[in-house]
C-alpha angles and dihedrals in degrees: 000000000000112000137168120197115199124210097353090167138003091263099040119072096192145339113235122183088345093305121119115232108202125209090242090058091049090052090053090050092049091049093055092045089052091048090051088054098044104040098068088051096047098045093080089072089066097037094251121147105187120160125237087256090054091052091046089055093048092048090050088057090046091054090053090046096051094046098044095036094044093051096043089046091056091047095049102034103038114016109021096139094049095050091043086065095036104038094157090065092063089086093047095097090155088073090064132247120128130158120216089205091053091046089050092053091045093053093047092051094044094049092044090054095044093042094050090047089056093043095245121157100255097206091051090047092049092050091052096047100051097075096058088037091059091048089049090054089053091052090050091054090051086057089051090051093052091047093047091239130141089020124183134253123270115278142157097222117133095250098057123143132210119231122204113253095014130102122233134019115285147200111269088237093167090058091048085057091048091054090045092053095045090050088049091051091051094048092047092048091051090051094044094057095049106116111247096010111157119263109251097020094098087056091047090050090050092052096047096042095043091050094048095046093044089052090057096044090054089070090066095048126090108247111216089179093050128220129302113233110228092175093240094050139354117236135184121239089253092054093049090051093051094056095075089047091055092047093050091048094050092044093050092048090051094044094051091048091050091049091054093048091049091049091049091052091052094042107027093170093058114088 
């Protein structure tokens, strides 16, 4: 007998054919649908002319990248000793445990491979992808909020939230992240559509701004893995992982600007 059960628990959106579909999974699905809709409309700002089939192929690679990268990132960055002794559980993604930093790396590598294979300008592709990527990150944090994951620290501010199973009222840290990612999407879109903006600089802006804002939001999140004492300052694992992202973003922005200035010196009549 075919049966669908809706909202069987706070973390499960529905049960279909006996399988639980979690809110987080639905948010992933919505993010990729939105990307499939937006990317063909955004590509004109970087002189791309990919077909729907091309975008479908690239998004398929991105899905693999976010799942494999997100899981391996969690294994390597957060629970290496546990998974060293329980290697068979690495594939058990249904038990939870994904890293946004790992997913980010996975998507970048997957799209770089697929884009190069198709002969696509990688900087132009990166610029185009970051807007739906930022919105997708926001959708993922909404899934975290529904699931009661990545909750905030205790506070007495007026906009506190209660989380099942936890004492005290807390910062809605997931919603801070949602606002951060939507702001990031807006800034990147505004930069992308500027006539004559340098290829790759929207991507560089995304990296630097995402890293800086994520670094700040981490202060409002409960840290189950604690902080790492660096003598001068103590940082969470998430904050440490964002530092290279910020550095790469700033370096790429500077490098692209230098390349344009050098080209202008050699070819002063070329705008």
